[in-house]
ZAKOL-645843 format. One record per residue (C-alpha): residue number from 1; residue in three letters; chain; x, y, z. Coordinates in steps of 0.5 Angstrom, whole numbers, plus 2048, in hexadecimal, padded with zeros to 3 digits. Example, Ala and Ser with C-alpha at 12.3 -4.5 7.8 and 13.67 -1.06 7.14 Angstrom:
+------+------+-------+-----+-----+-----+
! resi ! resn ! chain !  px !  py !  pz !
+------+------+-------+-----+-----+-----+
!    1 !  Ala !     A ! 819 ! 7F7 ! 810 !
!    2 !  Ser !     A ! 81B ! 7FE ! 80E !
+------+------+-------+-----+-----+-----+
This chain:
+------+------+-------+-----+-----+-----+
! resi ! resn ! chain !  px !  py !  pz !
+------+------+-------+-----+-----+-----+
!    1 !  Met !     A ! 800 ! 800 ! 800 !
!    2 !  Asn !     A ! 803 ! 807 ! 7FE !
!    3 !  Ala !     A ! 802 ! 80C ! 804 !
!    4 !  Ala !     A ! 802 ! 812 ! 7FF !
!    5 !  Asn !     A ! 7FC ! 80F ! 7FB !
!    6 !  Pro !     A ! 7F4 ! 810 ! 7FC !
!    7 !  Arg !     A ! 7F1 ! 80A ! 7FF !
!    8 !  Leu !     A ! 7EB ! 806 ! 7FE !
!    9 !  Asp !     A ! 7E9 ! 801 ! 804 !
!   10 !  Ile !     A ! 7E4 ! 7FC ! 803 !
!   11 !  Asp !     A ! 7E1 ! 7F8 ! 808 !
!   12 !  Leu !     A ! 7DE ! 7F2 ! 805 !
!   13 !  Ala !     A ! 7DB ! 7EF ! 80B !
!   14 !  Ala !     A ! 7D7 ! 7F6 ! 80B !
!   15 !  Ile !     A ! 7D4 ! 7F4 ! 804 !
!   16 !  Ala !     A ! 7D2 ! 7ED ! 806 !
!   17 !  Ala !     A ! 7CE ! 7F0 ! 80C !
!   18 !  Asn !     A ! 7CB ! 7F5 ! 807 !
!   19 !  Tyr !     A ! 7C9 ! 7F0 ! 803 !
!   20 !  Arg !     A ! 7C6 ! 7EC ! 808 !
!   21 !  Arg !     A ! 7C2 ! 7F2 ! 80B !
!   22 !  Leu !     A ! 7BF ! 7F4 ! 804 !
!   23 !  Ala !     A ! 7BD ! 7ED ! 803 !
!   24 !  Leu !     A ! 7B9 ! 7ED ! 809 !
!   25 !  Ala !     A ! 7B4 ! 7F3 ! 806 !
!   26 !  Ala !     A ! 7B1 ! 7ED ! 801 !
!   27 !  Pro !     A ! 7B3 ! 7E6 ! 805 !
!   28 !  Ala !     A ! 7AF ! 7E3 ! 7FF !
!   29 !  Ala !     A ! 7B3 ! 7E5 ! 7FA !
!   30 !  Glu !     A ! 7BA ! 7E3 ! 7F7 !
!   31 !  Pro !     A ! 7BF ! 7E9 ! 7F9 !
!   32 !  Ala !     A ! 7C4 ! 7EA ! 7F3 !
!   33 !  Ala !     A ! 7CA ! 7EE ! 7F3 !
!   34 !  Val !     A ! 7CB ! 7F4 ! 7EE !
!   35 !  Val !     A ! 7D3 ! 7F4 ! 7EC !
!   36 !  Lys !     A ! 7D3 ! 7F9 ! 7E6 !
!   37 !  Cys !     A ! 7D8 ! 7FE ! 7E5 !
!   38 !  Asp !     A ! 7DD ! 7FA ! 7E9 !
!   39 !  Ala !     A ! 7D8 ! 7F9 ! 7EF !
!   40 !  Tyr !     A ! 7D7 ! 800 ! 7EF !
!   41 !  Gly !     A ! 7DF ! 801 ! 7EF !
!   42 !  Leu !     A ! 7E0 ! 7FC ! 7F5 !
!   43 !  Gly !     A ! 7E2 ! 7F6 ! 7F1 !
!   44 !  Ala !     A ! 7DD ! 7F2 ! 7EE !
!   45 !  Ala !     A ! 7E2 ! 7EB ! 7EF !
!   46 !  Ala !     A ! 7E3 ! 7ED ! 7F6 !
!   47 !  Val !     A ! 7DC ! 7EF ! 7F8 !
!   48 !  Ala !     A ! 7D9 ! 7E9 ! 7F4 !
!   49 !  Arg !     A ! 7DD ! 7E4 ! 7F7 !
!   50 !  Thr !     A ! 7DC ! 7E7 ! 7FE !
!   51 !  Leu !     A ! 7D4 ! 7E6 ! 7FD !
!   52 !  Ile !     A ! 7D5 ! 7DF ! 7FA !
!   53 !  Ala !     A ! 7D9 ! 7DD ! 800 !
!   54 !  Glu !     A ! 7D6 ! 7E1 ! 806 !
!   55 !  Ala !     A ! 7CE ! 7E2 ! 804 !
!   56 !  Gly !     A ! 7CD ! 7DC ! 7FF !
!   57 !  Cys !     A ! 7CB ! 7E1 ! 7F9 !
!   58 !  Arg !     A ! 7CA ! 7DD ! 7F2 !
!   59 !  Thr !     A ! 7C8 ! 7E3 ! 7ED !
!   60 !  Phe !     A ! 7CC ! 7E9 ! 7EB !
!   61 !  Phe !     A ! 7CA ! 7EE ! 7E6 !
!   62 !  Val !     A ! 7CF ! 7F2 ! 7E2 !
!   63 !  Ala !     A ! 7CE ! 7F8 ! 7DC !
!   64 !  Tyr !     A ! 7D3 ! 7F5 ! 7D7 !
!   65 !  Ser !     A ! 7D5 ! 7EE ! 7D4 !
!   66 !  Glu !     A ! 7DC ! 7F0 ! 7D5 !
!   67 !  Glu !     A ! 7DB ! 7F1 ! 7DD !
!   68 !  Gly !     A ! 7D7 ! 7EA ! 7DD !
!   69 !  Ala !     A ! 7DD ! 7E7 ! 7D9 !
!   70 !  Ala !     A ! 7E2 ! 7EA ! 7DE !
!   71 !  Leu !     A ! 7DE ! 7E7 ! 7E4 !
!   72 !  Arg !     A ! 7DC ! 7E0 ! 7E2 !
!   73 !  Pro !     A ! 7E3 ! 7DD ! 7E3 !
!   74 !  Ala !     A ! 7E3 ! 7E1 ! 7EA !
!   75 !  Ile !     A ! 7DD ! 7DE ! 7ED !
!   76 !  Gly !     A ! 7DD ! 7D7 ! 7E9 !
!   77 !  Pro !     A ! 7D8 ! 7D4 ! 7E4 !
!   78 !  Asp !     A ! 7D2 ! 7D3 ! 7E9 !
!   79 !  Pro !     A ! 7CF ! 7DA ! 7EB !
!   80 !  Asp !     A ! 7CB ! 7DE ! 7E6 !
!   81 !  Ile !     A ! 7CD ! 7E4 ! 7E2 !
!   82 !  Tyr !     A ! 7C8 ! 7E9 ! 7DF !
!   83 !  Val !     A ! 7CA ! 7EE ! 7DA !
!   84 !  Phe !     A ! 7C6 ! 7F4 ! 7DB !
!   85 !  Asn !     A ! 7C7 ! 7F7 ! 7D4 !
!   86 !  Gly !     A ! 7C5 ! 7F1 ! 7D0 !
!   87 !  Pro !     A ! 7C8 ! 7EE ! 7CA !
!   88 !  Phe !     A ! 7CB ! 7F1 ! 7C4 !
!   89 !  Pro !     A ! 7CD ! 7ED ! 7BE !
!   90 !  Gly !     A ! 7D5 ! 7EE ! 7C0 !
!   91 !  Thr !     A ! 7D3 ! 7EC ! 7C7 !
!   92 !  Val !     A ! 7CF ! 7E5 ! 7C6 !
!   93 !  Ala !     A ! 7D5 ! 7E1 ! 7C6 !
!   94 !  Ala !     A ! 7D8 ! 7E4 ! 7CC !
!   95 !  His !     A ! 7D1 ! 7E2 ! 7D0 !
!   96 !  Arg !     A ! 7D1 ! 7DB ! 7CD !
!   97 !  Ala !     A ! 7D9 ! 7DA ! 7CF !
!   98 !  His !     A ! 7D8 ! 7DD ! 7D6 !
!   99 !  Arg !     A ! 7D1 ! 7DA ! 7D8 !
!  100 !  Leu !     A ! 7CE ! 7E1 ! 7D8 !
!  101 !  Thr !     A ! 7C7 ! 7E2 ! 7D8 !
!  102 !  Pro !     A ! 7C5 ! 7E9 ! 7D4 !
!  103 !  Val !     A ! 7BF ! 7EE ! 7D7 !
!  104 !  Leu !     A ! 7BB ! 7EF ! 7D0 !
!  105 !  Asn !     A ! 7B9 ! 7F6 ! 7D0 !
!  106 !  Ser !     A ! 7B6 ! 7F6 ! 7C9 !
!  107 !  Ile !     A ! 7B3 ! 7F2 ! 7C4 !
!  108 !  Glu !     A ! 7B9 ! 7F2 ! 7BF !
!  109 !  Gln !     A ! 7BD ! 7EF ! 7C5 !
!  110 !  Ala !     A ! 7B8 ! 7EA ! 7C7 !
!  111 !  Gln !     A ! 7B8 ! 7E8 ! 7BF !
!  112 !  Leu !     A ! 7C0 ! 7E8 ! 7BF !
!  113 !  Trp !     A ! 7C0 ! 7E4 ! 7C5 !
!  114 !  Ala !     A ! 7BB ! 7DF ! 7C3 !
!  115 !  Ser !     A ! 7BE ! 7DE ! 7BC !
!  116 !  Ala !     A ! 7C5 ! 7DD ! 7BF !
!  117 !  Ala !     A ! 7C3 ! 7D9 ! 7C5 !
!  118 !  Pro !     A ! 7BC ! 7D6 ! 7C5 !
!  119 !  Gly !     A ! 7BA ! 7D3 ! 7CB !
!  120 !  Ala !     A ! 7C0 ! 7D7 ! 7CF !
!  121 !  Pro !     A ! 7BD ! 7DA ! 7D5 !
!  122 !  Ala !     A ! 7BC ! 7E2 ! 7D5 !
!  123 !  Ala !     A ! 7B9 ! 7E7 ! 7D9 !
!  124 !  Leu !     A ! 7B4 ! 7EC ! 7D6 !
!  125 !  His !     A ! 7B5 ! 7F3 ! 7D9 !
!  126 !  Val !     A ! 7AE ! 7F7 ! 7D8 !
!  127 !  Asp !     A ! 7AE ! 7FF ! 7D8 !
!  128 !  Thr !     A ! 7A8 ! 801 ! 7DD !
!  129 !  Gly !     A ! 7AA ! 808 ! 7DD !
!  130 !  Ile !     A ! 7B1 ! 80A ! 7DE !
!  131 !  Asn !     A ! 7B2 ! 80B ! 7D6 !
!  132 !  Arg !     A ! 7B9 ! 809 ! 7D7 !
!  133 !  Leu !     A ! 7BA ! 802 ! 7D5 !
!  134 !  Gly !     A ! 7B5 ! 7FC ! 7D4 !
!  135 !  Leu !     A ! 7AF ! 7F9 ! 7CF !
!  136 !  Pro !     A ! 7A9 ! 7FE ! 7CF !
!  137 !  Leu !     A ! 7A3 ! 7FB ! 7D2 !
!  138 !  Thr !     A ! 7A0 ! 7FB ! 7CB !
!  139 !  Glu !     A ! 7A5 ! 7F6 ! 7C8 !
!  140 !  Val !     A ! 7A5 ! 7F1 ! 7CE !
!  141 !  Ser !     A ! 7A0 ! 7ED ! 7CA !
!  142 !  Ala !     A ! 7A4 ! 7ED ! 7C4 !
!  143 !  Ala !     A ! 7AA ! 7EA ! 7C8 !
!  144 !  Arg !     A ! 7A6 ! 7E4 ! 7CB !
!  145 !  Ser !     A ! 7A5 ! 7E2 ! 7C4 !
!  146 !  Ile !     A ! 7AC ! 7E2 ! 7C2 !
!  147 !  Ala !     A ! 7AE ! 7DA ! 7C0 !
!  148 !  Gly !     A ! 7B4 ! 7D8 ! 7C4 !
!  149 !  Leu !     A ! 7B3 ! 7DD ! 7C9 !
!  150 !  Ala !     A ! 7B4 ! 7DA ! 7D0 !
!  151 !  Val !     A ! 7B2 ! 7E0 ! 7D5 !
!  152 !  Gly !     A ! 7B4 ! 7DD ! 7DC !
!  153 !  Val !     A ! 7B4 ! 7E4 ! 7E0 !
!  154 !  Val !     A ! 7AF ! 7EA ! 7DE !
!  155 !  Met !     A ! 7B2 ! 7F1 ! 7E1 !
!  156 !  Ser !     A ! 7B1 ! 7F8 ! 7E2 !
!  157 !  His !     A ! 7B4 ! 7FE ! 7E5 !
!  158 !  Leu !     A ! 7B1 ! 803 ! 7EA !
!  159 !  Ala !     A ! 7B2 ! 80A ! 7E8 !
!  160 !  Cys !     A ! 7B0 ! 80D ! 7EF !
!  161 !  Ala !     A ! 7B2 ! 808 ! 7F4 !
!  162 !  Ser !     A ! 7B6 ! 80D ! 7F8 !
!  163 !  Asp !     A ! 7B0 ! 810 ! 7FA !
!  164 !  Ala !     A ! 7AB ! 80C ! 7FD !
!  165 !  Ala !     A ! 7A5 ! 811 ! 7FD !
!  166 !  Ser !     A ! 7A5 ! 811 ! 7F5 !
!  167 !  Ala !     A ! 79F ! 80F ! 7F2 !
!  168 !  Met !     A ! 7A3 ! 80C ! 7EC !
!  169 !  Asn !     A ! 7A6 ! 806 ! 7F0 !
!  170 !  Glu !     A ! 79F ! 803 ! 7F0 !
!  171 !  Arg !     A ! 79D ! 805 ! 7E9 !
!  172 !  Gln !     A ! 7A4 ! 801 ! 7E7 !
!  173 !  Arg !     A ! 7A2 ! 7FB ! 7EB !
!  174 !  Arg !     A ! 79B ! 7FA ! 7E8 !
!  175 !  Asp !     A ! 79E ! 7FB ! 7E1 !
!  176 !  Phe !     A ! 7A4 ! 7F6 ! 7E3 !
!  177 !  Glu !     A ! 79F ! 7F1 ! 7E5 !
!  178 !  Glu !     A ! 79B ! 7F1 ! 7DF !
!  179 !  Ala !     A ! 7A1 ! 7F1 ! 7DB !
!  180 !  Ala !     A ! 7A4 ! 7EB ! 7DF !
!  181 !  Ala !     A ! 79D ! 7E7 ! 7DF !
!  182 !  Leu !     A ! 79E ! 7E6 ! 7D7 !
!  183 !  Phe !     A ! 7A4 ! 7E1 ! 7D9 !
!  184 !  Pro !     A ! 7A1 ! 7DD ! 7DF !
!  185 !  Gly !     A ! 7A7 ! 7D9 ! 7DF !
!  186 !  Ala !     A ! 7AC ! 7DE ! 7E0 !
!  187 !  Arg !     A ! 7AF ! 7E1 ! 7E7 !
!  188 !  Arg !     A ! 7AD ! 7E8 ! 7E8 !
!  189 !  Ser !     A ! 7B2 ! 7EE ! 7EA !
!  190 !  Leu !     A ! 7B0 ! 7F5 ! 7EB !
!  191 !  Ser !     A ! 7B5 ! 7F8 ! 7F1 !
!  192 !  Ser !     A ! 7BC ! 7FA ! 7F2 !
!  193 !  Ser !     A ! 7BE ! 7FC ! 7F9 !
!  194 !  Gly !     A ! 7B9 ! 802 ! 7F9 !
!  195 !  Gly !     A ! 7B3 ! 7FE ! 7F7 !
!  196 !  Ala !     A ! 7B5 ! 7F9 ! 7FC !
!  197 !  Leu !     A ! 7B4 ! 7FE ! 801 !
!  198 !  Leu !     A ! 7AD ! 800 ! 7FF !
!  199 !  Gly !     A ! 7AA ! 7F9 ! 802 !
!  200 !  Ala !     A ! 7AA ! 7F2 ! 800 !
!  201 !  Arg !     A ! 7A4 ! 7F2 ! 7FB !
!  202 !  Tyr !     A ! 7AA ! 7F6 ! 7F7 !
!  203 !  Gly !     A ! 7AE ! 7F0 ! 7F8 !
!  204 !  Tyr !     A ! 7AB ! 7EA ! 7F3 !
!  205 !  Asp !     A ! 7B0 ! 7E5 ! 7F2 !
!  206 !  Met !     A ! 7B7 ! 7E8 ! 7F1 !
!  207 !  Leu !     A ! 7BA ! 7EF ! 7F4 !
!  208 !  Arg !     A ! 7BF ! 7F2 ! 7F0 !
!  209 !  Leu !     A ! 7C3 ! 7F5 ! 7F6 !
!  210 !  Gly !     A ! 7C8 ! 7FB ! 7F4 !
!  211 !  Val !     A ! 7CB ! 801 ! 7F7 !
!  212 !  Gly !     A ! 7C8 ! 7FF ! 7FE !
!  213 !  Leu !     A ! 7CD ! 7F9 ! 7FE !
!  214 !  Tyr !     A ! 7D2 ! 7FE ! 7FE !
!  215 !  Gly !     A ! 7D0 ! 803 ! 803 !
!  216 !  Val !     A ! 7CD ! 808 ! 7FF !
!  217 !  Asn !     A ! 7C6 ! 80A ! 801 !
!  218 !  Pro !     A ! 7C1 ! 808 ! 7FC !
!  219 !  His !     A ! 7BC ! 80D ! 7FF !
!  220 !  Asp !     A ! 7BB ! 814 ! 800 !
!  221 !  Ala !     A ! 7BC ! 812 ! 808 !
!  222 !  Pro !     A ! 7C0 ! 80E ! 80C !
!  223 !  Val !     A ! 7BF ! 807 ! 80C !
!  224 !  Glu !     A ! 7C0 ! 803 ! 812 !
!  225 !  Gly !     A ! 7C5 ! 7FD ! 812 !
!  226 !  Ile !     A ! 7C9 ! 7FF ! 80C !
!  227 !  Ala !     A ! 7D0 ! 7FF ! 80E !
!  228 !  Cys !     A ! 7D5 ! 803 ! 80B !
!  229 !  Val !     A ! 7DA ! 7FF ! 806 !
!  230 !  Ala !     A ! 7DF ! 804 ! 803 !
!  231 !  Thr !     A ! 7E3 ! 809 ! 806 !
!  232 !  Leu !     A ! 7E7 ! 80E ! 802 !
!  233 !  Thr !     A ! 7ED ! 811 ! 806 !
!  234 !  Ala !     A ! 7F3 ! 815 ! 803 !
!  235 !  Pro !     A ! 7FA ! 817 ! 806 !
!  236 !  Val !     A ! 7FC ! 81E ! 808 !
!  237 !  Ile !     A ! 802 ! 820 ! 804 !
!  238 !  Gln !     A ! 803 ! 827 ! 806 !
!  239 !  Met !     A ! 801 ! 82C ! 80C !
!  240 !  Arg !     A ! 801 ! 834 ! 80C !
!  241 !  Glu !     A ! 7FE ! 83A ! 810 !
!  242 !  Ile !     A ! 7FB ! 840 ! 80C !
!  243 !  Ala !     A ! 7F9 ! 847 ! 80F !
!  244 !  Ala !     A ! 7F3 ! 84A ! 80E !
!  245 !  Gly !     A ! 7F2 ! 84C ! 807 !
!  246 !  Asp !     A ! 7F6 ! 847 ! 804 !
!  247 !  Ser !     A ! 7F2 ! 843 ! 7FE !
!  248 !  Val !     A ! 7F3 ! 83B ! 7FD !
!  249 !  Gly !     A ! 7F3 ! 837 ! 7F6 !
!  250 !  Tyr !     A ! 7F1 ! 839 ! 7EF !
!  251 !  Gly !     A ! 7ED ! 83F ! 7EE !
!  252 !  Ala !     A ! 7EE ! 841 ! 7F5 !
!  253 !  Ser !     A ! 7E7 ! 83F ! 7F7 !
!  254 !  Phe !     A ! 7E9 ! 83E ! 7FE !
!  255 !  Thr !     A ! 7EB ! 844 ! 802 !
!  256 !  Ala !     A ! 7ED ! 843 ! 80A !
!  257 !  Lys !     A ! 7E9 ! 848 ! 80E !
!  258 !  Arg !     A ! 7EE ! 846 ! 814 !
!  259 !  Pro !     A ! 7F5 ! 843 ! 815 !
!  260 !  Thr !     A ! 7F3 ! 83C ! 812 !
!  261 !  Arg !     A ! 7F7 ! 835 ! 813 !
!  262 !  Leu !     A ! 7F7 ! 831 ! 80C !
!  263 !  Ala !     A ! 7F8 ! 82A ! 80A !
!  264 !  Thr !     A ! 7F9 ! 828 ! 803 !
!  265 !  Ala !     A ! 7F7 ! 821 ! 802 !
!  266 !  Ala !     A ! 7F9 ! 81C ! 7FC !
!  267 !  Leu !     A ! 7F2 ! 81C ! 7F9 !
!  268 !  Gly !     A ! 7EE ! 81F ! 7F3 !
!  269 !  Tyr !     A ! 7E9 ! 81F ! 7ED !
!  270 !  Gly !     A ! 7EF ! 81A ! 7E9 !
!  271 !  Asp !     A ! 7ED ! 815 ! 7EF !
!  272 !  Gly !     A ! 7E6 ! 816 ! 7EE !
!  273 !  Phe !     A ! 7E4 ! 81B ! 7F3 !
!  274 !  Pro !     A ! 7DF ! 820 ! 7F0 !
!  275 !  Arg !     A ! 7E2 ! 827 ! 7EF !
!  276 !  Ala !     A ! 7DB ! 829 ! 7F1 !
!  277 !  Gly !     A ! 7DD ! 828 ! 7F8 !
!  278 !  Ser !     A ! 7E2 ! 82E ! 7F8 !
!  279 !  Asn !     A ! 7E0 ! 833 ! 7FE !
!  280 !  Ala !     A ! 7DB ! 82E ! 800 !
!  281 !  Ala !     A ! 7DD ! 827 ! 801 !
!  282 !  Arg !     A ! 7E0 ! 825 ! 808 !
!  283 !  Ala !     A ! 7E5 ! 820 ! 80B !
!  284 !  Phe !     A ! 7E6 ! 81D ! 812 !
!  285 !  Leu !     A ! 7ED ! 81F ! 814 !
!  286 !  Gly !     A ! 7F0 ! 821 ! 81B !
!  287 !  Gly !     A ! 7EA ! 81E ! 81E !
!  288 !  Ala !     A ! 7E5 ! 823 ! 81B !
!  289 !  Ile !     A ! 7E1 ! 824 ! 814 !
!  290 !  Cys !     A ! 7E5 ! 829 ! 810 !
!  291 !  Pro !     A ! 7E3 ! 82D ! 80A !
!  292 !  Val !     A ! 7E6 ! 82D ! 804 !
!  293 !  Ala !     A ! 7EA ! 833 ! 802 !
!  294 !  Gly !     A ! 7EA ! 836 ! 7FB !
!  295 !  Arg !     A ! 7E9 ! 831 ! 7F5 !
!  296 !  Val !     A ! 7EA ! 82A ! 7F4 !
!  297 !  Ser !     A ! 7F0 ! 829 ! 7F0 !
!  298 !  Met !     A ! 7F2 ! 823 ! 7EB !
!  299 !  Asp !     A ! 7F6 ! 820 ! 7F1 !
!  300 !  Leu !     A ! 7F5 ! 824 ! 7F7 !
!  301 !  Ile !     A ! 7F0 ! 827 ! 7FC !
!  302 !  Val !     A ! 7F2 ! 82C ! 801 !
!  303 !  Leu !     A ! 7EE ! 82B ! 808 !
!  304 !  Asp !     A ! 7ED ! 831 ! 80D !
!  305 !  Ile !     A ! 7EF ! 82E ! 814 !
!  306 !  Thr !     A ! 7EF ! 834 ! 818 !
!  307 !  Asp !     A ! 7EA ! 831 ! 81D !
!  308 !  Ala !     A ! 7EC ! 82A ! 81D !
!  309 !  Pro !     A ! 7ED ! 828 ! 824 !
!  310 !  Gln !     A ! 7F3 ! 823 ! 823 !
!  311 !  Ala !     A ! 7FA ! 825 ! 820 !
!  312 !  Val !     A ! 7FB ! 823 ! 819 !
!  313 !  Ala !     A ! 801 ! 821 ! 815 !
!  314 !  Val !     A ! 804 ! 81F ! 80E !
!  315 !  Gly !     A ! 802 ! 818 ! 80D !
!  316 !  Asp !     A ! 7FB ! 818 ! 811 !
!  317 !  Arg !     A ! 7F5 ! 815 ! 80D !
!  318 !  Ala !     A ! 7EF ! 81A ! 80C !
!  319 !  Glu !     A ! 7E8 ! 816 ! 80B !
!  320 !  Phe !     A ! 7E4 ! 818 ! 805 !
!  321 !  Phe !     A ! 7DF ! 813 ! 806 !
!  322 !  Gly !     A ! 7DE ! 80D ! 80B !
!  323 !  Lys !     A ! 7DB ! 80C ! 812 !
!  324 !  Arg !     A ! 7DD ! 813 ! 814 !
!  325 !  Leu !     A ! 7DA ! 817 ! 80E !
!  326 !  Leu !     A ! 7D5 ! 813 ! 80B !
!  327 !  Ile !     A ! 7D5 ! 812 ! 803 !
!  328 !  Asp !     A ! 7CE ! 815 ! 802 !
!  329 !  Glu !     A ! 7D0 ! 81B ! 806 !
!  330 !  Gln !     A ! 7D6 ! 81C ! 802 !
!  331 !  Ala !     A ! 7D3 ! 81B ! 7FC !
!  332 !  Thr !     A ! 7CD ! 820 ! 7FD !
!  333 !  Arg !     A ! 7D3 ! 826 ! 7FF !
!  334 !  Cys !     A ! 7D6 ! 824 ! 7F8 !
!  335 !  Gly !     A ! 7CF ! 825 ! 7F5 !
!  336 !  Thr !     A ! 7CE ! 81E ! 7F3 !
!  337 !  Ile !     A ! 7CC ! 817 ! 7F5 !
!  338 !  Gly !     A ! 7D0 ! 811 ! 7F9 !
!  339 !  Tyr !     A ! 7CF ! 80D ! 7F3 !
!  340 !  Glu !     A ! 7D4 ! 812 ! 7EF !
!  341 !  Leu !     A ! 7D9 ! 813 ! 7F4 !
!  342 !  Leu !     A ! 7DA ! 80C ! 7F5 !
!  343 !  Thr !     A ! 7DA ! 80A ! 7EE !
!  344 !  Gly !     A ! 7DF ! 810 ! 7ED !
!  345 !  Val !     A ! 7E4 ! 80E ! 7F2 !
!  346 !  Gly !     A ! 7E3 ! 807 ! 7F2 !
!  347 !  Gly !     A ! 7E4 ! 807 ! 7EA !
!  348 !  Leu !     A ! 7EB ! 809 ! 7EB !
!  349 !  Ser !     A ! 7ED ! 805 ! 7F0 !
!  350 !  Arg !     A ! 7F1 ! 7FE ! 7F0 !
!  351 !  Thr !     A ! 7F4 ! 7FA ! 7F5 !
!  352 !  Ala !     A ! 7FB ! 7FA ! 7F2 !
!  353 !  Ala !     A ! 7FF ! 801 ! 7F2 !
!  354 !  Gly !     A ! 803 ! 803 ! 7EB !
!  355 !  Leu !     A ! 802 ! 807 ! 7E5 !
!  356 !  Gly !     A ! 7FB ! 80A ! 7E4 !
!  357 !  Val !     A ! 7F9 ! 807 ! 7EB !
!  358 !  Arg !     A ! 7F7 ! 80D ! 7EF !
!  359 !  Val !     A ! 7F2 ! 80B ! 7F5 !
!  360 !  Glu !     A ! 7F5 ! 804 ! 7F8 !
!  361 !  Arg !     A ! 7EF ! 7FF ! 7FA !
!  362 !  Arg !     A ! 7F0 ! 7FB ! 800 !
!  363 !  Tyr !     A ! 7EB ! 7F6 ! 802 !
!  364 !  Leu !     A ! 7E9 ! 7F5 ! 809 !
!  365 !  Phe !     A ! 7E5 ! 7F0 ! 80D !
!  366 !  Asp !     A ! 7E1 ! 7F2 ! 813 !
!  367 !  Gly !     A ! 7E6 ! 7F8 ! 813 !
!  368 !  Ala !     A ! 7ED ! 7F4 ! 813 !
!  369 !  Pro !     A ! 7F1 ! 7F2 ! 80C !
!  370 !  Ala !     A ! 7EE ! 7ED ! 808 !
!  371 !  Thr !     A ! 7F2 ! 7E7 ! 808 !
!  372 !  Pro !     A ! 7F6 ! 7E5 ! 804 !
!  373 !  Ser !     A ! 7F6 ! 7EC ! 801 !
!  374 !  Pro !     A ! 7F3 ! 7EC ! 7FA !
!  375 !  Ala !     A ! 7F9 ! 7ED ! 7F6 !
!  376 !  Gly !     A ! 7F9 ! 7EB ! 7EF !
!  377 !  Pro !     A ! 7F2 ! 7E9 ! 7ED !
!  378 !  Glu !     A ! 7ED ! 7ED ! 7F1 !
!  379 !  Gly !     A ! 7E9 ! 7EA ! 7F6 !
!  380 !  Thr !     A ! 7ED ! 7E5 ! 7F9 !
!  381 !  Phe !     A ! 7EC ! 7E5 ! 800 !
!  382 !  Arg !     A ! 7EB ! 7E1 ! 807 !
+------+------+-------+-----+-----+-----+
């Protein structure tokens, strides 16, 4: 581990605990895990292996066939891997070779899959109102008549699951039931993490658990029992004191109103931390929550530590999100959501230091380093 790098600590035990907590929302449904975007930036192999070993998860969702192909050797031949974005002419072979189950989002995809792999299982995505991806309700009947199409799962996606009071949730649920009834032998899946928390009637046969697994709040209010998973820290690499009237950073956007102590941390938008956090984000350092002073640079952030009760020295690590500064709170200060903050930082993190690896990824289990350390292929642990 390089002490001079930003670091993303990932507690794998917390991911398993969140999986079990969210599954309780709909006990009759199978809890599947969404590990797209490299498990929201935390490492799909490590997350999937953890959920298999610690929680008995048998079903995973990715966005692209390439993600599924990379995940397959990490988890073995038995678990199911669904590909959200469905098959295209150039990806059918990968689906077949790596035993990936496509999620069909259009008549064209359904026809392609039925022709290329007649009788092979598929999921059918019905659009009930999000108008983003999926088969329009008016075309569902046509899909049923495609020869060779074997629909094992009918799914949809809620647009307003983060708002339990939204009338759209119930409207989508009713439309989903009508569409799913056309495939009486298929399993049904409507809800992601947010939908799962709306209640058991939204659970159906399968939950697709995503961001809640990773410690990010899928609703607009805190969720009891969701454990913190990821902690982002960065080392202090320089200290200084400035006088009242002195400015900090590009554009001199921060001007000290009093004698001020500053700590410069090795983190920036080049590491995935939003520039929108300029003069708005916070970090825990010196025993206190300290404000960002000035603009977030590509690889540097300056913190105002004047009111910190404890001494701060070069080498100390500032926490930019974690148990002492929740990721959703930090995301709000940066004008975004926890999803984006986590995937932005996590997407640049890797376990091995070296050229191009800016944020070092460290796996923990119940707060202690996961053993053996996940060197080489990610996800080797315990």
